[in-house]
Structures are given as structure tokens and as C-alpha cells.
C-alpha positions in Angstrom: 15.5 13.2 -19.7 16.7 11.1 -16.7 15.0 11.2 -13.3 16.6 13.5 -10.7 18.9 11.7 -8.3 17.9 11.0 -4.7 19.9 13.4 -2.5 21.2 11.7 0.7 22.7 13.1 3.9 24.7 10.6 6.1 24.5 11.2 9.8 26.8 9.1 12.0 29.4 9.9 14.6 31.9 7.4 13.1 33.7 8.7 10.0 34.6 5.2 8.8 30.9 4.2 8.9 30.0 7.2 6.8 32.8 6.4 4.4 31.6 2.8 4.1 28.0 3.9 3.3 29.2 6.5 0.8 31.3 3.8 -1.0 28.4 1.4 -0.9 26.0 4.0 -2.5 28.6 5.0 -5.1 27.6 1.9 -7.1 24.2 3.3 -7.7 24.0 6.3 -10.0 20.4 7.1 -8.9 21.7 8.2 -5.5 23.9 11.2 -4.6 25.5 11.6 -1.1 25.3 15.4 -0.8 26.9 15.7 2.7 27.8 14.1 6.0 27.2 15.1 9.6 28.5 13.7 12.9 26.0 15.0 15.5 22.6 16.4 16.0 23.4 20.1 15.6 25.5 19.5 12.6 22.8 17.4 10.9 20.1 20.0 11.5 22.3 22.7 10.0 23.1 20.6 6.9 19.5 19.5 6.3 18.7 23.2 6.2 21.4 24.1 3.7 21.7 21.0 1.6 18.0 20.1 1.4 18.5 16.3 1.1 15.6 14.0 0.1 16.7 11.3 2.6 18.7 11.4 5.8 20.4 8.1 6.8 20.5 8.5 10.5 22.5 6.6 13.2 20.4 5.9 16.3 23.1 6.8 18.9 25.3 9.7 17.6 27.5 9.4 20.7 25.1 11.6 22.7 22.6 10.4 25.4 20.1 13.3 24.9 20.7 14.4 21.3 20.5 10.9 19.8 19.1 9.8 16.4 15.5 9.8 17.7 15.8 13.3 19.1 17.5 14.5 15.8 14.8 12.8 13.7 12.1 14.6 15.6 13.9 17.9 15.3 14.5 17.5 11.5 10.9 16.7 10.8 9.7 19.5 12.9 11.6 22.0 10.8 11.8 20.2 7.5 8.7 17.9 7.3 9.3 16.9 3.7 12.6 15.2 4.6 12.6 11.4 4.8 14.5 10.0 7.7 15.7 6.3 7.6 17.5 5.0 10.7 20.6 2.9 10.0 21.8 1.3 13.2 23.4 -1.7 15.0 20.6 -1.6 17.6 17.5 -3.7 17.1 16.0 -3.0 20.6 12.1 -2.8 20.5 12.2 0.4 22.6 14.6 2.2 20.2 12.6 1.0 17.1 9.3 2.2 18.5 10.8 5.5 19.5 12.3 6.0 16.1 9.0 5.2 14.4 7.1 7.5 16.7 9.6 10.3 15.9 8.6 10.0 12.3 11.3 7.7 10.7 10.0 6.0 7.6 12.6 3.2 7.8 14.7 1.3 10.3 17.6 -0.7 8.8 20.5 -2.6 10.4 24.1 -1.8 9.5 24.8 -5.3 8.3 22.6 -4.5 5.3 24.0 -5.3 1.8 24.3 -2.5 -0.8 21.5 -3.8 -3.0 19.2 -4.1 -0.1 20.0 -0.5 1.0 19.4 0.8 -2.5 16.1 -1.1 -2.7 15.1 0.4 0.7 15.9 3.9 -0.4 13.9 3.4 -3.6 10.9 2.2 -1.5 10.8 5.2 0.9 11.2 7.6 -2.0 8.2 6.0 -3.7 6.1 6.5 -0.5 6.7 3.2 1.3 8.5 2.2 4.5 11.6 0.1 4.8 12.7 -2.2 7.6 15.2 -4.9 8.0 13.4 -8.3 8.4 14.6 -8.6 12.0 13.1 -5.2 12.8 9.8 -5.9 11.0 9.3 -9.0 13.2 9.9 -6.9 16.3 7.5 -4.2 15.2 4.8 -6.8 14.5 5.5 -8.4 17.9 5.2 -5.0 19.5 1.8 -4.3 17.9 0.6 -7.8 18.8 1.6 -7.1 22.4 -0.3 -3.8 22.3 -3.4 -5.6 21.2 -3.1 -8.2 23.9 -2.7 -5.5 26.6 -5.4 -3.3 25.3 -8.8 -3.5 27.0 -10.5 -1.0 24.7 -13.1 -2.3 22.2 -12.1 -2.0 18.6 -13.6 1.0 16.8 -16.1 0.3 14.1 -14.9 1.1 10.6 -16.6 1.5 7.3 -16.4 -1.6 5.2 -13.6 -1.7 2.7 -14.1 -3.0 -0.8 -12.3 -6.2 -1.8 -9.7 -4.2 -3.8 -9.2 -1.8 -0.9 -8.6 -4.8 1.4 -5.9 -6.0 -0.9 -4.3 -2.6 -1.1 -4.4 -2.3 2.8 -2.7 -5.7 3.2 0.1 -4.6 0.9 0.4 -1.3 2.8 0.9 -3.3 6.0 3.8 -5.0 4.2 5.5 -1.6 3.8 5.1 -1.6 0.0 5.2 1.6 -2.1 2.4 2.7 -4.4 4.4 1.6 -7.3 4.9 -1.9 -5.8 1.2 -2.2 -4.9 0.2 -1.3 -8.4 2.6 -3.9 -9.8 1.2 -6.6 -7.4 -2.4 -5.8 -8.2 -1.9 -4.9 -11.9 -3.4 -1.4 -11.5 -1.9 2.1 -12.0 -0.2 4.2 -9.3 -3.1 6.7 -9.8 -5.6 4.0 -9.0 -3.6 2.9 -5.9 -3.6 6.5 -4.6 -7.3 6.7 -5.1 -7.8 3.4 -3.1 -5.5 4.7 -0.3 -7.5 8.0 -0.1 -10.7 6.0 0.2 -9.1 3.6 2.8 -7.9 6.6 5.0 -11.4 8.1 4.8 -13.2 4.9 5.7 -10.8 4.1 8.6 -10.9 7.7 9.8 -7.1 8.2 9.8 -4.8 10.8 8.4 -1.9 8.8 6.9 -0.6 5.4 5.9 1.1 4.7 9.2 -2.1 5.3 11.1 -4.0 3.1 8.6 -1.5 0.2 9.2 -1.8 0.5 13.0 -5.6 0.6 12.8 -5.7 -2.4 10.5 -3.6 -4.4 12.9 -5.6 -3.2 15.9 -8.8 -4.2 14.3 -7.4 -7.5 12.9 -8.1 -6.5 9.4 -4.9 -8.1 8.1 -3.2 -11.4 8.8 0.0 -11.0 10.8 
């Protein structure tokens, strides 16, 4: 029995952009575009009725207040299981930070190739995060700036095992559980066990908080 397809909703105020993404994804049978929306209100309604696994979200949506960041926040407030990936022309640090804080699990630029988009979608579906290389560099630079500006002493954390340190380093690279298992030659179940232990030892609730804390405490190489 084949695995169920990843159901995708496209949200962009430009019909030609939506058409281009739909055509791009049509080459990959594991994905199904179940609908399109052109604004915030439309996307909220369609997430509720279509129940997509992933929403590919433009950052602007042609509206100053109800932009992609606002819409991401609203979607996740009502449908927290939905994965939102920003797909934008904008690579401004402020916009990137706002999108991540709103709950987006990925931030990709619209010049992305089809194979890269497919790989990114597979990564977020497997529990990882996905960012274009240019965006990743800006995020790391932003975190580095936060560390430089911070005058607070680093919190003490319980020591991680050598294997947990390796898992944490791969988490900071945005890798999924499957990819981490492949890199370390361990099962996904073992990866999940290590991540549970890492979260407990670091005193955080999720993977994103673990990554931020790892960077803040200089537990990984940037």
C-alpha cells in the first residue's frame, strides 16, 4: 500500500505564481495540491474545509495588515497541526524572524527549483525545518547578533551524552528525524528517544527552542 500523498494548499495573491507552483509540483506524485487561496480570509476558510498537510504561504498577500505572517499565526491558532512554509521573494531579516516567530516551519525563496521544493516539503513532513541557503545564513546571523547583544548569563544545562550532542547538531541544521537517523546509522525511534532526552535536559518544549538554546549556549558550531 502506497503512502498517502502530502496535501498542499497554495496561498498567493498572484494567480500566475500559484499556477507555476502547481505545475512544478505536478512532477511529484507524492504531493497533491488540494486548493488555492489569494488572501488571508480565503486561506483560513480553505484550511478549515480542505485540511491540507502543508500550506505554502506568500509573505505579502497584497495586504499590509493581513499578510503572510498574520495569516500563518491565525492558521496555527485554529489548526495547530498544519505545517506552514513561507514561499517568498523577500529575504529581509525582519520578515524571516517574524515568520518563524509566527510558527512557520520553513522559509523558501521563490527562485527555488522544483527538486529543492520537493525535498523541502519532504523534510517538513518528516518533522524537520526547511530554509533556502540565503535565509539560513540570515537566521544564523540574527541569532549571533542576539548573542552579542545579550547581557544575560547562559543558563546551566544538564550535560548531554555524546550521541545527544550529535543529534542536537543535526537538529540545528534543520534535519528531519529520518535524516538524522541516516546520518548517525540509528533508527527514527532511537532519534525520537534522544530528542526527548535533549528537550528534558535543556528544559525546553520543542525542537525550535532546543536549537535556539543550543546556539545561545554555544553548544554547536555556527
